DRENTORKOL-3810 file (N, C-alpha, C; in nm, 4 decimals):
REM DRENTORKOL-3810
@n.u->5.3230; n.v->-0.6624; n.w->-0.8160; ca.u->5.1859; ca.v->-0.6881; ca.w->-0.8531; c.u->5.1040; c.v->-0.5634; c.w->-0.8237
@n.u->4.9928; n.v->-0.5541; n.w->-0.8937; ca.u->4.9112; ca.v->-0.4360; ca.w->-0.8734; c.u->4.7658; c.v->-0.4649; c.w->-0.9028
@n.u->4.6814; n.v->-0.3860; n.w->-0.8421; ca.u->4.5407; ca.v->-0.3805; ca.w->-0.8788; c.u->4.4999; c.v->-0.2355; c.w->-0.8646
@n.u->4.3973; n.v->-0.1951; n.w->-0.9348; ca.u->4.3500; ca.v->-0.0585; ca.w->-0.9203; c.u->4.2724; c.v->-0.0475; c.w->-0.7901
@n.u->4.2548; n.v->0.0738; n.w->-0.7456; ca.u->4.1826; ca.v->0.0954; ca.w->-0.6206; c.u->4.0368; c.v->0.0524; c.w->-0.6329
@n.u->3.9827; n.v->0.0574; n.w->-0.7543; ca.u->3.8414; ca.v->0.0284; ca.w->-0.7714; c.u->3.8101; c.v->-0.1174; c.w->-0.8008
@n.u->3.9119; n.v->-0.1965; n.w->-0.8275; ca.u->3.8896; ca.v->-0.3356; ca.w->-0.8654; c.u->3.9907; c.v->-0.4259; c.w->-0.7971
@n.u->3.9481; n.v->-0.5482; n.w->-0.7681; ca.u->4.0387; ca.v->-0.6459; ca.w->-0.7113; c.u->4.0062; c.v->-0.7812; c.w->-0.7732
@n.u->4.1055; n.v->-0.8412; n.w->-0.8352; ca.u->4.0871; ca.v->-0.9699; ca.w->-0.9017; c.u->4.1898; c.v->-1.0678; c.w->-0.8465
@n.u->4.1542; n.v->-1.1950; n.w->-0.8374; ca.u->4.2486; ca.v->-1.2974; ca.w->-0.7943; c.u->4.3645; c.v->-1.3032; c.w->-0.8930
@n.u->4.4852; n.v->-1.3180; n.w->-0.8417; ca.u->4.6052; ca.v->-1.3239; ca.w->-0.9246; c.u->4.6868; c.v->-1.4466; c.w->-0.8837
@n.u->4.6974; n.v->-1.5470; n.w->-0.9719; ca.u->4.7759; ca.v->-1.6659; ca.w->-0.9383; c.u->4.9217; c.v->-1.6283; c.w->-0.9092
@n.u->4.9916; n.v->-1.7082; n.w->-0.8294; ca.u->5.1281; ca.v->-1.6733; ca.w->-0.7901; c.u->5.2277; c.v->-1.6649; c.w->-0.9059
@n.u->5.2023; n.v->-1.7314; n.w->-1.0178; ca.u->5.2961; ca.v->-1.7270; ca.w->-1.1293; c.u->5.2639; c.v->-1.6160; c.w->-1.2302
@n.u->5.1582; n.v->-1.5379; n.w->-1.2024; ca.u->5.1215; ca.v->-1.4277; ca.w->-1.2905; c.u->5.1640; c.v->-1.2966; c.w->-1.2257
@n.u->5.2300; n.v->-1.2124; n.w->-1.3041; ca.u->5.2762; ca.v->-1.0816; ca.w->-1.2588; c.u->5.1933; c.v->-0.9761; c.w->-1.3304
@n.u->5.1478; n.v->-0.8771; n.w->-1.2566; ca.u->5.0694; ca.v->-0.7676; ca.w->-1.3134; c.u->5.1435; c.v->-0.6370; c.w->-1.2887
@n.u->5.1744; n.v->-0.5674; n.w->-1.3962; ca.u->5.2433; ca.v->-0.4390; ca.w->-1.3894; c.u->5.1460; c.v->-0.3300; c.w->-1.4325
@n.u->5.1543; n.v->-0.2140; n.w->-1.3711; ca.u->5.0713; ca.v->-0.1009; ca.w->-1.4115; c.u->5.1549; c.v->-0.0086; c.w->-1.4981
@n.u->5.1027; n.v->0.0223; n.w->-1.6164; ca.u->5.1735; ca.v->0.1073; ca.w->-1.7108; c.u->5.1568; c.v->0.2537; c.w->-1.6739
@n.u->5.2585; n.v->0.3317; n.w->-1.7061; ca.u->5.2525; ca.v->0.4763; ca.w->-1.6834; c.u->5.1895; c.v->0.5502; c.w->-1.8009
@n.u->5.1609; n.v->0.4776; n.w->-1.9073; ca.u->5.1070; ca.v->0.5410; ca.w->-2.0275; c.u->4.9743; c.v->0.4758; c.w->-2.0653
@n.u->4.9085; n.v->0.5346; n.w->-2.1652; ca.u->4.7769; ca.v->0.4858; ca.w->-2.2053; c.u->4.7848; c.v->0.3504; c.w->-2.2756
@n.u->4.6674; n.v->0.2954; n.w->-2.3026; ca.u->4.6552; ca.v->0.1615; ca.w->-2.3599; c.u->4.7283; c.v->0.1484; c.w->-2.4937
@n.u->4.6980; n.v->0.2375; n.w->-2.5885; ca.u->4.7583; ca.v->0.2288; ca.w->-2.7224; c.u->4.9094; c.v->0.2451; c.w->-2.7167
@n.u->4.9569; n.v->0.3366; n.w->-2.6328; ca.u->5.1013; ca.v->0.3580; ca.w->-2.6206; c.u->5.1690; c.v->0.2364; c.w->-2.5590
@n.u->5.1051; n.v->0.1772; n.w->-2.4600; ca.u->5.1608; ca.v->0.0570; ca.w->-2.3970; c.u->5.1759; c.v->-0.0542; c.w->-2.5007
@n.u->5.0707; n.v->-0.0773; n.w->-2.5798; ca.u->5.0781; ca.v->-0.1794; ca.w->-2.6848; c.u->5.1890; c.v->-0.1482; c.w->-2.7848
@n.u->5.1960; n.v->-0.0247; n.w->-2.8284; ca.u->5.2978; ca.v->0.0149; ca.w->-2.9266; c.u->5.4378; c.v->-0.0054; c.w->-2.8694
@n.u->5.4572; n.v->0.0283; n.w->-2.7440; ca.u->5.5890; ca.v->0.0104; ca.w->-2.6812; c.u->5.6258; c.v->-0.1373; c.w->-2.6699
@n.u->5.5288; n.v->-0.2202; n.w->-2.6374; ca.u->5.5559; ca.v->-0.3646; ca.w->-2.6300; c.u->5.5983; c.v->-0.4174; c.w->-2.7665
@n.u->5.5233; n.v->-0.3826; n.w->-2.8693; ca.u->5.5561; ca.v->-0.4295; ca.w->-3.0033; c.u->5.6929; c.v->-0.3788; c.w->-3.0480
@n.u->5.7258; n.v->-0.2555; n.w->-3.0157; ca.u->5.8573; ca.v->-0.2006; ca.w->-3.0503; c.u->5.9688; c.v->-0.2725; c.w->-2.9737
@n.u->5.9433; n.v->-0.3043; n.w->-2.8469; ca.u->6.0423; ca.v->-0.3770; ca.w->-2.7665; c.u->6.0675; c.v->-0.5156; c.w->-2.8249
@n.u->5.9614; n.v->-0.5825; n.w->-2.8686; ca.u->5.9780; ca.v->-0.7137; ca.w->-2.9315; c.u->6.0637; c.v->-0.7005; c.w->-3.0571
@n.u->6.0276; n.v->-0.6064; n.w->-3.1413; ca.u->6.0989; ca.v->-0.5902; ca.w->-3.2687; c.u->6.2459; c.v->-0.5571; c.w->-3.2465
@n.u->6.2755; n.v->-0.4682; n.w->-3.1537; ca.u->6.4146; ca.v->-0.4272; ca.w->-3.1312; c.u->6.5000; c.v->-0.5399; c.w->-3.0732
@n.u->6.4347; n.v->-0.6395; n.w->-3.0126; ca.u->6.5067; ca.v->-0.7521; ca.w->-2.9526; c.u->6.4953; c.v->-0.8795; c.w->-3.0369
@n.u->6.4451; n.v->-0.8658; n.w->-3.1577; ca.u->6.4279; ca.v->-0.9794; ca.w->-3.2502; c.u->6.3396; c.v->-1.0880; c.w->-3.1903
@n.u->6.2352; n.v->-1.0430; n.w->-3.1212; ca.u->6.1353; ca.v->-1.1331; ca.w->-3.0649; c.u->6.0173; c.v->-1.1337; c.w->-3.1615
@n.u->5.9731; n.v->-1.2525; n.w->-3.1974; ca.u->5.8633; ca.v->-1.2661; ca.w->-3.2929; c.u->5.7293; c.v->-1.2442; c.w->-3.2242
@n.u->5.6459; n.v->-1.1589; n.w->-3.2838; ca.u->5.5082; ca.v->-1.1440; ca.w->-3.2398; c.u->5.4262; c.v->-1.2407; c.w->-3.3242
@n.u->5.3878; n.v->-1.3531; n.w->-3.2653; ca.u->5.3163; ca.v->-1.4574; ca.w->-3.3380; c.u->5.1692; c.v->-1.4232; c.w->-3.3600
@n.u->5.1087; n.v->-1.3555; n.w->-3.2612; ca.u->4.9660; ca.v->-1.3223; ca.w->-3.2735; c.u->4.9330; c.v->-1.2049; c.w->-3.1836
@n.u->4.8370; n.v->-1.1280; n.w->-3.2301; ca.u->4.7816; ca.v->-1.0164; ca.w->-3.1530; c.u->4.6305; c.v->-1.0366; c.w->-3.1544
@n.u->4.5750; n.v->-1.0682; n.w->-3.0389; ca.u->4.4334; ca.v->-1.1005; ca.w->-3.0280; c.u->4.3630; c.v->-0.9882; c.w->-2.9521
@n.u->4.2792; n.v->-0.9147; n.w->-3.0220; ca.u->4.2017; ca.v->-0.8082; ca.w->-2.9591; c.u->4.0777; c.v->-0.8730; c.w->-2.8983
@n.u->4.0871; n.v->-0.9050; n.w->-2.7712; ca.u->3.9792; ca.v->-0.9765; ca.w->-2.7047; c.u->3.8552; c.v->-0.8891; c.w->-2.6843
@n.u->3.8746; n.v->-0.7581; n.w->-2.6693; ca.u->3.7599; ca.v->-0.6684; ca.w->-2.6573; c.u->3.6824; c.v->-0.6633; c.w->-2.7889
@n.u->3.7542; n.v->-0.6622; n.w->-2.9006; ca.u->3.6885; ca.v->-0.6620; ca.w->-3.0311; c.u->3.6147; c.v->-0.7940; c.w->-3.0525
@n.u->3.6768; n.v->-0.9044; n.w->-3.0150; ca.u->3.6106; ca.v->-1.0347; ca.w->-3.0284; c.u->3.4829; c.v->-1.0383; c.w->-2.9448
@n.u->3.4893; n.v->-0.9806; n.w->-2.8261; ca.u->3.3694; ca.v->-0.9746; ca.w->-2.7421; c.u->3.2614; c.v->-0.8912; c.w->-2.8102
@n.u->3.3008; n.v->-0.7770; n.w->-2.8627; ca.u->3.2064; ca.v->-0.6895; ca.w->-2.9324; c.u->3.1441; c.v->-0.7593; c.w->-3.0530
@n.u->3.2284; n.v->-0.8302; n.w->-3.1279; ca.u->3.1793; ca.v->-0.9028; ca.w->-3.2452; c.u->3.0778; c.v->-1.0106; c.w->-3.2083
@n.u->3.0852; n.v->-1.0589; n.w->-3.0845; ca.u->2.9908; ca.v->-1.1624; ca.w->-3.0407; c.u->2.8704; c.v->-1.1036; c.w->-2.9665
@n.u->2.8645; n.v->-0.9694; n.w->-2.9610; ca.u->2.7509; ca.v->-0.9049; ca.w->-2.8974; c.u->2.7659; c.v->-0.8812; c.w->-2.7486
@n.u->2.8868; n.v->-0.8968; n.w->-2.6956; ca.u->2.9114; ca.v->-0.8722; ca.w->-2.5538; c.u->3.0153; c.v->-0.7602; c.w->-2.5415
@n.u->3.0444; n.v->-0.7223; n.w->-2.4199; ca.u->3.1433; ca.v->-0.6165; ca.w->-2.3991; c.u->3.2532; c.v->-0.6644; c.w->-2.3053
@n.u->3.3706; n.v->-0.6096; n.w->-2.3274; ca.u->3.4875; ca.v->-0.6370; ca.w->-2.2439; c.u->3.5721; c.v->-0.5118; c.w->-2.2426
@n.u->3.6303; n.v->-0.4836; n.w->-2.1293; ca.u->3.7229; ca.v->-0.3698; ca.w->-2.1186; c.u->3.8310; c.v->-0.3846; c.w->-2.2251
@n.u->3.9007; n.v->-0.2779; n.w->-2.2650; ca.u->4.0097; ca.v->-0.2925; ca.w->-2.3617; c.u->4.1075; c.v->-0.4010; c.w->-2.3136
@n.u->4.1241; n.v->-0.5036; n.w->-2.3948; ca.u->4.2074; ca.v->-0.6190; ca.w->-2.3593; c.u->4.2673; c.v->-0.6768; c.w->-2.4869
@n.u->4.4010; n.v->-0.6848; n.w->-2.4913; ca.u->4.4701; ca.v->-0.7430; ca.w->-2.6060; c.u->4.5714; c.v->-0.8440; c.w->-2.5549
@n.u->4.5675; n.v->-0.9623; n.w->-2.6127; ca.u->4.6609; ca.v->-1.0700; ca.w->-2.5813; c.u->4.7661; c.v->-1.0773; c.w->-2.6904
@n.u->4.8932; n.v->-1.0781; n.w->-2.6511; ca.u->5.0038; ca.v->-1.0923; ca.w->-2.7457; c.u->5.0740; c.v->-1.2248; c.w->-2.7207
@n.u->5.0952; n.v->-1.3008; n.w->-2.8270; ca.u->5.1729; ca.v->-1.4254; ca.w->-2.8203; c.u->5.3064; c.v->-1.3950; c.w->-2.8855
@n.u->5.4147; n.v->-1.4181; n.w->-2.8130; ca.u->5.5458; ca.v->-1.3790; ca.w->-2.8631; c.u->5.6533; c.v->-1.4767; c.w->-2.8185
@n.u->5.7659; n.v->-1.4703; n.w->-2.8847; ca.u->5.8775; ca.v->-1.5548; ca.w->-2.8451; c.u->5.9898; c.v->-1.5521; c.w->-2.9457
@n.u->6.0859; n.v->-1.6365; n.w->-2.9199; ca.u->6.2013; ca.v->-1.6508; ca.w->-3.0067; c.u->6.2240; c.v->-1.8010; c.w->-3.0239
@n.u->6.2015; n.v->-1.8537; n.w->-3.1433; ca.u->6.2169; ca.v->-1.9979; ca.w->-3.1631; c.u->6.3533; c.v->-2.0516; c.w->-3.1186
@n.u->6.4579; n.v->-1.9711; n.w->-3.1306; ca.u->6.5905; ca.v->-2.0167; ca.w->-3.0871; c.u->6.5945; c.v->-2.0377; c.w->-2.9361
@n.u->6.5140; n.v->-1.9623; n.w->-2.8627; ca.u->6.5097; ca.v->-1.9773; ca.w->-2.7171; c.u->6.4100; c.v->-2.0851; c.w->-2.6746
@n.u->6.2976; n.v->-2.0940; n.w->-2.7446; ca.u->6.1931; ca.v->-2.1879; ca.w->-2.7043; c.u->6.2139; c.v->-2.3311; c.w->-2.7482
@n.u->6.2779; n.v->-2.3499; n.w->-2.8615; ca.u->6.2946; ca.v->-2.4855; ca.w->-2.9156; c.u->6.3695; c.v->-2.5789; c.w->-2.8205
@n.u->6.4812; n.v->-2.5369; n.w->-2.7601; ca.u->6.5500; ca.v->-2.6284; ca.w->-2.6675; c.u->6.4627; c.v->-2.6692; c.w->-2.5483
@n.u->6.3756; n.v->-2.5798; n.w->-2.5051; ca.u->6.2858; ca.v->-2.6107; ca.w->-2.3936; c.u->6.1870; c.v->-2.7185; c.w->-2.4355
@n.u->6.1285; n.v->-2.7016; n.w->-2.5543; ca.u->6.0307; ca.v->-2.7999; ca.w->-2.6025; c.u->6.0972; c.v->-2.9323; c.w->-2.6377
@n.u->6.2238; n.v->-2.9276; n.w->-2.6788; ca.u->6.2975; ca.v->-3.0507; ca.w->-2.7065; c.u->6.3239; c.v->-3.1270; c.w->-2.5766
@n.u->6.3489; n.v->-3.0525; n.w->-2.4689; ca.u->6.3758; ca.v->-3.1153; ca.w->-2.3398; c.u->6.2506; c.v->-3.1778; c.w->-2.2800
@n.u->6.1355; n.v->-3.1148; n.w->-2.3039; ca.u->6.0093; ca.v->-3.1692; ca.w->-2.2547; c.u->5.8973; c.v->-3.1195; c.w->-2.3463
@n.u->5.8471; n.v->-3.2050; n.w->-2.4345; ca.u->5.7435; ca.v->-3.1633; ca.w->-2.5298; c.u->5.6178; c.v->-3.1050; c.w->-2.4638
@n.u->5.5882; n.v->-3.1455; n.w->-2.3407; ca.u->5.4713; ca.v->-3.0920; ca.w->-2.2714; c.u->5.4855; c.v->-2.9421; c.w->-2.2430
@n.u->5.6096; n.v->-2.8939; n.w->-2.2335; ca.u->5.6336; ca.v->-2.7521; ca.w->-2.2051; c.u->5.5853; c.v->-2.6629; c.w->-2.3180
@n.u->5.5585; n.v->-2.7202; n.w->-2.4344; ca.u->5.5090; ca.v->-2.6407; ca.w->-2.5474; c.u->5.3749; c.v->-2.5748; c.w->-2.5169
@n.u->5.3022; n.v->-2.6256; n.w->-2.4192; ca.u->5.1750; ca.v->-2.5641; ca.w->-2.3832; c.u->5.1978; c.v->-2.4248; c.w->-2.3212
@n.u->5.3178; n.v->-2.4000; n.w->-2.2715; ca.u->5.3513; ca.v->-2.2700; ca.w->-2.2118; c.u->5.4125; c.v->-2.1733; c.w->-2.3136
@n.u->5.4460; n.v->-2.2241; n.w->-2.4306; ca.u->5.5140; ca.v->-2.1438; ca.w->-2.5319; c.u->5.4288; c.v->-2.1368; c.w->-2.6580
@n.u->5.4234; n.v->-2.0283; n.w->-2.7302; ca.u->5.4994; ca.v->-1.9069; ca.w->-2.7056; c.u->5.4522; c.v->-1.8372; c.w->-2.5775
@n.u->5.5294; n.v->-1.7381; n.w->-2.5389; ca.u->5.4968; ca.v->-1.6600; ca.w->-2.4207; c.u->5.3735; c.v->-1.5746; c.w->-2.4476
@n.u->5.3086; n.v->-1.5336; n.w->-2.3404; ca.u->5.1874; ca.v->-1.4538; ca.w->-2.3522; c.u->5.1958; c.v->-1.3321; c.w->-2.2613
@n.u->5.1435; n.v->-1.2226; n.w->-2.3096; ca.u->5.1257; ca.v->-1.1034; ca.w->-2.2280; c.u->4.9895; c.v->-1.0464; c.w->-2.2629
@n.u->4.9173; n.v->-1.0011; n.w->-2.1625; ca.u->4.7876; ca.v->-0.9388; ca.w->-2.1882; c.u->4.7935; c.v->-0.7952; c.w->-2.1378
@n.u->4.7449; n.v->-0.7056; n.w->-2.2209; ca.u->4.7347; ca.v->-0.5645; ca.w->-2.1855; c.u->4.5871; c.v->-0.5352; c.w->-2.1682
@n.u->4.5513; n.v->-0.4795; n.w->-2.0533; ca.u->4.4106; ca.v->-0.4509; ca.w->-2.0278; c.u->4.3971; c.v->-0.3215; c.w->-1.9493
@n.u->4.2815; n.v->-0.2607; n.w->-1.9652; ca.u->4.2543; ca.v->-0.1341; ca.w->-1.8981; c.u->4.1428; c.v->-0.1543; c.w->-1.7980
@n.u->4.1648; n.v->-0.1085; n.w->-1.6758; ca.u->4.0616; ca.v->-0.1267; ca.w->-1.5737; c.u->3.9588; c.v->-0.0135; c.w->-1.5795
@n.u->3.8585; n.v->-0.0217; n.w->-1.4941; ca.u->3.7497; ca.v->0.0762; ca.w->-1.4945; c.u->3.7952; c.v->0.2164; c.w->-1.4547
@n.u->3.9082; n.v->0.2271; n.w->-1.3871; ca.u->3.9625; ca.v->0.3580; ca.w->-1.3487; c.u->4.0513; c.v->0.4164; c.w->-1.4588
@n.u->4.0707; n.v->0.3413; n.w->-1.5676; ca.u->4.1527; ca.v->0.3894; ca.w->-1.6785; c.u->4.2991; c.v->0.3505; c.w->-1.6691
@n.u->4.3375; n.v->0.2787; n.w->-1.5640; ca.u->4.4758; ca.v->0.2326; ca.w->-1.5523; c.u->4.4991; c.v->0.1163; c.w->-1.6480
@n.u->4.6178; n.v->0.1123; n.w->-1.7059; ca.u->4.6531; ca.v->0.0070; ca.w->-1.8007; c.u->4.7466; c.v->-0.0911; c.w->-1.7310
@n.u->4.7168; n.v->-0.2188; n.w->-1.7461; ca.u->4.7942; ca.v->-0.3243; ca.w->-1.6814; c.u->4.8558; c.v->-0.4153; c.w->-1.7869
@n.u->4.9732; n.v->-0.4640; n.w->-1.7565; ca.u->5.0423; ca.v->-0.5614; ca.w->-1.8405; c.u->5.0635; c.v->-0.6839; c.w->-1.7533
@n.u->4.9965; n.v->-0.7928; n.w->-1.7888; ca.u->5.0044; ca.v->-0.9171; ca.w->-1.7116; c.u->5.0794; c.v->-1.0222; c.w->-1.7922
@n.u->5.1634; n.v->-1.0977; n.w->-1.7228; ca.u->5.2330; ca.v->-1.2074; ca.w->-1.7885; c.u->5.2560; c.v->-1.3200; c.w->-1.6893
@n.u->5.2690; n.v->-1.4373; n.w->-1.7443; ca.u->5.2975; ca.v->-1.5551; ca.w->-1.6642; c.u->5.4487; c.v->-1.5712; c.w->-1.6551
@n.u->5.4994; n.v->-1.5858; n.w->-1.5335; ca.u->5.6423; ca.v->-1.6108; ca.w->-1.5161; c.u->5.6661; c.v->-1.7591; c.w->-1.5423
@n.u->5.6874; n.v->-1.7916; n.w->-1.6695; ca.u->5.7005; ca.v->-1.9321; ca.w->-1.7080; c.u->5.8264; c.v->-1.9961; c.w->-1.6524
@n.u->5.9230; n.v->-1.9171; n.w->-1.6091; ca.u->6.0440; ca.v->-1.9781; ca.w->-1.5532; c.u->6.0101; c.v->-2.0586; c.w->-1.4281
@n.u->5.9153; n.v->-2.0100; n.w->-1.3487; ca.u->5.8698; ca.v->-2.0866; ca.w->-1.2314; c.u->5.8056; c.v->-2.2180; c.w->-1.2750
@n.u->5.7170; n.v->-2.2089; n.w->-1.3729; ca.u->5.6444; ca.v->-2.3269; ca.w->-1.4195; c.u->5.7368; c.v->-2.4282; c.w->-1.4854
@n.u->5.8305; n.v->-2.3800; n.w->-1.5674; ca.u->5.9182; ca.v->-2.4714; ca.w->-1.6407; c.u->6.0053; c.v->-2.5534; c.w->-1.5472
@n.u->6.0516; n.v->-2.4926; n.w->-1.4405; ca.u->6.1336; ca.v->-2.5655; ca.w->-1.3438; c.u->6.0475; c.v->-2.6572; c.w->-1.2582
@n.u->5.9462; n.v->-2.6002; n.w->-1.1971; ca.u->5.8639; ca.v->-2.6746; ca.w->-1.1017; c.u->5.7781; c.v->-2.7820; c.w->-1.1675
@n.u->5.7096; n.v->-2.7462; n.w->-1.2748; ca.u->5.6100; ca.v->-2.8366; ca.w->-1.3315; c.u->5.6618; c.v->-2.9248; c.w->-1.4449
@n.u->5.7680; n.v->-2.8812; n.w->-1.5117; ca.u->5.8169; ca.v->-2.9555; ca.w->-1.6283; c.u->5.9572; c.v->-3.0113; c.w->-1.6094
@n.u->6.0225; n.v->-2.9785; n.w->-1.4987; ca.u->6.1559; ca.v->-3.0310; ca.w->-1.4712; c.u->6.2623; c.v->-2.9827; c.w->-1.5683
@n.u->6.2447; n.v->-2.8634; n.w->-1.6241; ca.u->6.3401; ca.v->-2.8085; ca.w->-1.7208; c.u->6.4564; c.v->-2.7448; c.w->-1.6458
@n.u->6.5770; n.v->-2.7737; n.w->-1.6907; ca.u->6.6980; ca.v->-2.7147; ca.w->-1.6343; c.u->6.6980; c.v->-2.5645; c.w->-1.6622
@n.u->6.7212; n.v->-2.4851; n.w->-1.5581; ca.u->6.7213; ca.v->-2.3391; ca.w->-1.5713; c.u->6.8171; c.v->-2.2888; c.w->-1.6799
@n.u->6.9226; n.v->-2.3606; n.w->-1.7057; ca.u->7.0188; ca.v->-2.3177; ca.w->-1.8079; c.u->6.9536; c.v->-2.3082; c.w->-1.9458
@n.u->6.8465; n.v->-2.3826; n.w->-1.9676; ca.u->6.7800; ca.v->-2.3809; ca.w->-2.0978; c.u->6.6938; c.v->-2.2571; c.w->-2.1203
@n.u->6.6616; n.v->-2.1860; n.w->-2.0144; ca.u->6.5761; ca.v->-2.0693; ca.w->-2.0360; c.u->6.6348; c.v->-1.9402; c.w->-1.9800
@n.u->6.7648; n.v->-1.9251; n.w->-1.9949; ca.u->6.8300; ca.v->-1.8008; ca.w->-1.9542; c.u->6.7712; c.v->-1.6806; c.w->-2.0285
@n.u->6.7432; n.v->-1.6969; n.w->-2.1584; ca.u->6.6886; ca.v->-1.5852; ca.w->-2.2364; c.u->6.5481; c.v->-1.5489; c.w->-2.1884
@n.u->6.4701; n.v->-1.6475; n.w->-2.1490; ca.u->6.3347; ca.v->-1.6190; ca.w->-2.0998; c.u->6.3389; c.v->-1.5401; c.w->-1.9696
@n.u->6.4431; n.v->-1.5597; n.w->-1.8922; ca.u->6.4556; ca.v->-1.4897; ca.w->-1.7644; c.u->6.4743; c.v->-1.3392; c.w->-1.7844
@n.u->6.5063; n.v->-1.2956; n.w->-1.9059; ca.u->6.5244; ca.v->-1.1531; ca.w->-1.9353; c.u->6.3920; c.v->-1.0832; c.w->-1.9671
@n.u->6.2879; n.v->-1.1591; n.w->-1.9942; ca.u->6.1591; ca.v->-1.1023; ca.w->-2.0356; c.u->6.0972; c.v->-1.0116; c.w->-1.9284
@n.u->6.0941; n.v->-1.0503; n.w->-1.7999; ca.u->6.0331; ca.v->-0.9608; ca.w->-1.7003; c.u->6.0964; c.v->-0.8216; c.w->-1.6970
@n.u->6.2273; n.v->-0.8130; n.w->-1.7060; ca.u->6.2940; ca.v->-0.6820; ca.w->-1.7049; c.u->6.2538; c.v->-0.6003; c.w->-1.8276
@n.u->6.2423; n.v->-0.6665; n.w->-1.9427; ca.u->6.1995; ca.v->-0.5966; ca.w->-2.0635; c.u->6.0590; c.v->-0.5412; c.w->-2.0449
@n.u->5.9680; n.v->-0.6225; n.w->-1.9917; ca.u->5.8301; ca.v->-0.5790; ca.w->-1.9726; c.u->5.8237; c.v->-0.4633; c.w->-1.8711
@n.u->5.8998; n.v->-0.4736; n.w->-1.7638; ca.u->5.9020; ca.v->-0.3640; ca.w->-1.6651; c.u->5.9513; c.v->-0.2346; c.w->-1.7296
@n.u->6.0512; n.v->-0.2435; n.w->-1.8163; ca.u->6.1033; ca.v->-0.1218; ca.w->-1.8794; c.u->5.9984; c.v->-0.0596; c.w->-1.9718
@n.u->5.9177; n.v->-0.1414; n.w->-2.0359; ca.u->5.8133; ca.v->-0.0893; ca.w->-2.1252; c.u->5.7092; c.v->-0.0088; c.w->-2.0477
@n.u->5.6696; n.v->-0.0571; n.w->-1.9316; ca.u->5.5622; ca.v->0.0104; ca.w->-1.8576; c.u->5.6105; c.v->0.1258; c.w->-1.7714
@n.u->5.7409; n.v->0.1327; n.w->-1.7435; ca.u->5.7900; ca.v->0.2377; ca.w->-1.6541; c.u->5.8579; c.v->0.3529; c.w->-1.7266
@n.u->5.8867; n.v->0.3388; n.w->-1.8558; ca.u->5.9552; ca.v->0.4471; ca.w->-1.9285; c.u->5.8661; c.v->0.5675; c.w->-1.9442
END
């Protein structure tokens, strides 16, 4: 987990925050390339800073990506339809006031086991996502 020296925000225990070694645009491009190379579907890209600007307010650079693989997520939702609220997966890329870029994601494997009673065997592929995200921000 990380926070910049100039800012401190509450971070729930199931959310992981990684600091990228590269700028905002490069971090986003690397994430999208990682999804594509692993046949992960990018369902939506929400530019939250642009939405804020369009509404007359301001927000630091912030983009939310909704992504997943239906072959991996469908068995989870079949096992417990309520788990669909956690899927597709989400990652947010944001830049703090010091210019550091962060990649935040929810470790849904904790939630799926604890809160939805899903057998870990059903989300083996999801367990690979944190390593992929770490590789994107550290390369």
